[in-house]
N, C-alpha and C positions, 0 to 999 in steps of 0.2 A: 628650578634648581637643576643644575647639571650633574649627571651621575659621576660618582667618584670611580675612577678606573685606575688600573695599574696594579691592583692586588691580584691574587690568584682568581681565575675565572669564577669559581663558585662564590667567592667573597664579593666580587664585583656584582654578581647576580643578586645575592642577598642584599647588598647595599643599594639596590634599586627601590628599596622600601625604607626611606628615611623616617624620622620621627613624625613628619607630617607629609601626607600625600603618598602617591605611588608613581614612580617614574616609568612604570610600564602599564599605563592606564589604557592605551590604545595600540592597535597594530602598528601605527605610525611611530609611537614611542619605542616599541620593540625594534622596529627597523632602524631608528636612530641609534639605539643602544648597540645593535649588531654592527653598525658602521664603525662605532668606537672600538669594537672588539674584532674587527674583520681580520686582523693579523693573527688572531688566536684561535679562530675557528677554521676547520679544514675545508669548508665548502660554502657556496652561496645558497641562499634559501628562497630566492624569488619573492613573489607576493605573499604576504602573510595575512591570515584571516583572524577573526575573533576566536575561532577554535584553536588556532596555532598559539595565540596569545594565552589562552586558558591553559594549554599544555605546559607552556613555559612558566607561567605563574604557579602552577601546581608543583612543578619541580623546584621552583624557588622556595615555596612554603615548606616543602618536605626537607629541602636542604637546610633551611634556617632552623627547623625543629631539630633535625639530627645534629647539626653543628652546635647548637646551644648546649646540648647534652655532652657531646663528644669533647668539646673544648674544655669542659669542666671535669673530664675524666669519668663521666657517667654514661651508662648504656643508653643509646638513642632508642626512641620508641620503635617497636617492631614495624608499626604501620608506616613510619617515615622511610625506613630502610626498604621495606617491601615496595613502596611506591617508587622509589628511585630505581630499584631493580626492574620493576615493570616498565618504567619509562625507557630503560635501555633495551629491554626485550622487544618493545614496540617497533623499533627500527634497528634490526640486527646489523652488526658491522661485519664487513668482509675486507680482507686485504687483497686488493686487485694487483695482479702482477702484469707488467708490460715490459716491452723492450724499447729503450730510448735510442737505439742505434749503437750504444757503447756498452750498456749494462742492463741488467734486469732492475726495474724499479718496483717498489711496493707502495701502494697508496691505500690507506684505510678509507672506506666509504660506508655509508649507511643507506639502506633501502627504505623506500616509503615516501609518503607526503612530507612536505617541508616542516610542519609543526612537530610531528613525532620524531623526525630526524634531528631537529634542533634540540628538542627536549632530551633526546637520547644522548647527544653530545654533552649537554650541560649536566645531565645525571651522571655520566661517566666521569666528568671532571670533579663533580661532588664526591663520587665514590673514591676517587684517588686521594682527595684531601681528607676525607673521613678515615681512610685507612692509613694515612701518613701519621707517624708519631708527632709531627710538628703541629697537628691539629690542637694539641693542648696548649700551644703558645699563641693561638689566635686570641686577640684582645678586642674589647669594645672601646671605642673612643672615650677618653677621660672627660670630655666636655659634657656637662650635665644635661644638655638638650640634644645630644647626638647619640644615635644608636648604631652607627656604622662600625663595621668590623675590619680588622687589618691583621696581617701577619708581620710582626715587627722584625725588621732586618737588624735593628739595634735594640738591646734590652731596655734602653731608657726611653724609647719612643712611647708617647702617651696619647697622641692624637691621630685621627684618621688621616689628616692632612695638615702639615705645618702652615700652609697658606689659608686653610679654611678654619678649622677649630683652633689650631695653635695660635694664630694671630689674634683671634677673638679673645682667647684666654690671656695672652700677654697684654693686650690693650686693656682688658678689665683689671688686671693686676696693677698696671701703671696708673689707671684712673683711681683705684683704691688708695694707692700710695700718695698720689698728688692732688686728691680732691680737697676743696676747701672745707674746713671744719665748721 
C-alpha cells in the first residue's frame, strides 16, 4: 500500500499506520516516505538506522494519541505531549544567519544525529497542528475499513482520498443499486 500524502505533515505521518500493516516497518520504508515528503522537510537525513526509525515511530504514536484527543476537543494525555516536547528538545533548533551576497538569510537547522533531528522536525510539525484551532476539524475517513485522517478543505469531504476510498464507496453503492435480486 502506498502512503497517502498531501495532508499536513503530522497527518501524513499518522497515516503511515493504516488499518492493516505499518508503512514504516523498516528504515528503507522510512527513507521512501521521506522521499515523498522531501519538499516539506528542511534538510536531508542521510542513512537511517533502526534506532532512527524507532524515534520516528515513537513521535508518530504520540502524535496519533494526542491528535485523537485534540480533534475531539479533549485534553491530550500529558505523556503524549511530554514525549513530543522531549523529541523537540533532543535536537535543538537554531536559526543560522548568513550573507548570500545581497542580503542576510536565516535558515532553521537542528543539531544532532539524523534520527533525533528528524523526530524533532516531525514533533514540531505535530505541535503546530495540535495548537492550531483547525485541529478540531480533522476527520477520519468515512470508509468503514479505513482509519486515515485528513483536514478537509471542503466541509462535505468524507474520504481520505476520492480515488482511494471515495471510488470504492461509489462502486459499492452502484453495485447495491444495480445488483440482481
